[in-house]
N, C-alpha and C positions, 0 to 999 in steps of 0.2 A: 262246714266251719263258717262261722256266724261273720257278717259284713263287721266292719268297725263302727263304732257310735262314736260321733264327734259332740264334743260338747258346744254349747251356743256360744261360750267365749272364743271359739275357734273360728267359729263362721265370722263373728265379728272382727277380729284379726285380719283372716281372708279377706273381708270385703273391704279392709283399710290399705291393703297391699298394692302399692302402684303399677305393679306388673299386671295383676289381674284386670284393672281398669283397662289397661292398653292391649289386654290380649282380647276383651270384651268389646272394645272400640274398632279393633281390627276385624273380629268377626262380624261384627255390623256392617262396615263398609266392604266386607267382602260379599255378604248377602245382598247389600244395595246394586255391588258391580254385578253380580250375578242375574239381578232382576232386570237392570237395566242394559245390560250386554246386546239382548235382543232387537233393542230398539236402536242401537248404536249404527253406525253408517258401515263399521265394519262386520253386521252379522248378515249374512245371507240366507234366506228361508226358501225352501223349495218344497212348493205343494205336490204332495204325492200322485195328485190326480193329473198334475201337467205333465209328471214322469210318464204314468200309465197311458196318457193321450199320446206322447211321442212315441212310446214304444207300440203301442196301437196302429198309427200311422205307418211306421218303417216295416210292422208285419204285415200289413194290409199292401203293401207295395212290393215285398218279397212273396207273399204267398204262403209263408210259413213262420213259427214261431221264433223268436229271438232266443238265444242261448243266456245262460245266466250270465256269461263274461260279456255278452253284447248288450244285455241288459244295463250291467255296470259302467259299459261305454257311454249308453245313452244320459244314466245319471250324471256322469262325468262331464259331457257335452253341456247340459244343461247348465250346471255349477260354473262351468267355464264361462259361458253366456252371461251368466248373471254377474260373474266377478267382471268379467270386461265391460259389460254395460256399466256397472257400477264406478269403475275406474274411467269410464268414458265421460261420465257427467262429472267425477270430481276434476276432469282435465278441461271441464265447459266444452267438450267435443259435439255436443248437442246443439250449441248454438252455430249450425253448419247448414248451409242453403239445400244440401243434398239430403240431410238427414231430415229437415223441414218437411222436405218433397216427398220424403218416403213416408212419413208420420201424416200427413195430409191425405195420402193416396191410402194408409192404413186406415184414418178415421172415414174415410169416403166409403171403402168397405164396409165398415162396420153399419154406418149409417144406412147404405142400402141394403143392410140385412132385411129391414121392415119391410122389403117390397115383396107382396103374396105373389106367388106363380098364377099364371094366367090361366083361365077356365078356358074349355074348350069353345066356347061362344064367343070369347074375348079374342082368341086365335082365329076364328073364322072371321070376324069382322076386321082384324088387323090385316088381315091376308087380303081382304078385298078392298080396305081402304088403299093399300100399298100395292096394288097390281102390279104397277110400273117396274117394281124391284123384283117381282116374281114372275116375269113376264118373258117369252121368247120373242125376240124383236121379229118383224116380217121380213121375209126371205122370198128369194126368188131364182129361178134356173134362166140364165140369158146365153143366147146364143152370139158369139162375135165374129164379125167380118174384119179384117184388118189387110185394106188396100195398100197397095204403095202410093206413097203421100206424093212424090213426083209425077203420079199420073192422074190427072183430073178425071172424074167420073164423066161418062156420057149422060145425055139428057135421057135416053132409055133406061139408063142404070139405076139413075135418080126415079123415075117414074117406078119402076120397079120396087125400089125400096119402100117407095111412099105407099104400095099396093101391100107391102108385107111378104112380097115372094120369099121363098124357101131359100137356106143359103146355097144348096146345091146348083138350084136354077140362077142364081147371082153368079156365083163363079164360073158358070158357062159362058157367061157372057164377058166376065172379065176376071183376070187370075186374083185371087185373095186367099189368105189363110183363114181357115176354118177352126174354131176350137168352141167350148161349150163351158161356162162358168157356173157351177152347181152350188145352190142354197147358200147363195150369198146375201149378205146383209147389207143395208144402205153404207155401214160403215167402211166394212172391207170394198165396197165398189170405190168409196171414196179415196181409200188409200191407193187403188191400183190406178184410179183416173183423178177426178177434183170433186169437190162437195157439188157443183152444180152439174156435171154431167152423172153422178149418180142420183140426183132429185130427179132429172128429166127421165132417166132409165125406169125410176119407181113409178114415177108418174104416166108412165106410157102403158095402153093398154096391151095385153098378151096378145103377141103377134104383130106388133108394129115397131117399126126399125126407129133407132134415134141415134142421130150423129150429126156430122163427124166430131170424133175428138182426135186432134193431132197430137203424136207424139214421136219418139225418135224412132219407133217401129213402124210407125205408119199412120193410114187413116182408119179409124176403129168407128164400127157400127155395132149397136147392141139391139136385139131384139128379145124381150121378154118372152120365154115360153110357158113358164108357170110360176105361180105367185102363192105365197101363203102369208095369212095376216098375222096379227099378234096372238100369240098364244099363253094363256096363262097356266102356269103349272100348277097341277092340283095341289091343295093343301097337305093330303096324306102322302106325296112324294117328297115332300120339303118341309115337314112338319119341325123338324130340331131347329133347321134354319131360320123359320118364322118365329119360332118361342124365343131364339136367341135374341132377334132383332125385337120383340115385344120387350125382353127382360131388360135390353140396352136401353130402349126409349123409357120405358117406366122408371129405371132406374135414377136417369138423368132428370126425368121431372122431379123424383122423390128425391134429389139431391138438392135439386134447386128450391124445393120447398121447406127442406131441413135448414139450408143454408140461410137462406131467410130468416128462420125463426132463430138461428144461433146467433146471426149479427145484430139481433135485437137486442143480446145481452152485453153488446160491447160500444164502447164510444170509439170510434176510428180518428186517429188526429195524425196527419201528415205534416212533417216538418221539414223545412229546407235543409239540405247538409250546409256545413260551413264552407264559407268561400275560402279558395286556394288561395 
């Protein structure tokens, strides 16, 4: 069956019909609306790569692939996040000090991404330059004698203390409680006694008695038995800690430089708040 043929006069009549003009105008407006809707505030566009990245992170955490339903849930969560963020901006909620703090921290994280991980040589140098942070402090083992505070020491006892006599020999002359403090630091001794007595004990040579320190327990005398100096922990035993410390310092320096650069782009003006 052949398609009907219309005369030229038919098309002229049709073109003069107002309804046709209205229909064409409506079609044109619909097309413009369809093209511009993507740019409107009501349009939310989700990048497939963002969904894939979120799915990948969850699969890595779980150690197994997500089901189709779980993938759909991930997509829905992202859509909801986008809509909530859009609504928050529409309500002006981004003008909040807490949001500003979060965004500032996010920008710091982005800026610090430019820090290059340290080389082995840089870690070795950092470990040596900051040895005080990676060292075991000096320790010593001490003998402790506690005499009755109300009973003064005889002159003979004091001479034996000055000569570094053994605890057993001293208690034979005058009753006292004997104990041993093993591998204590200066800070630990300070907590037991006080700063001054702790320093005296650590400065006293091995075998010499230092005291007395008076407490509610009695009269304390200490004799260093053995001492160990400061020990630097080898890098290979604390490599992860040193690397994290190096990155923390490098990131701080990098951020300082980046902030100086960014501040050059802005003119800062501080105004007084209107008086109440």
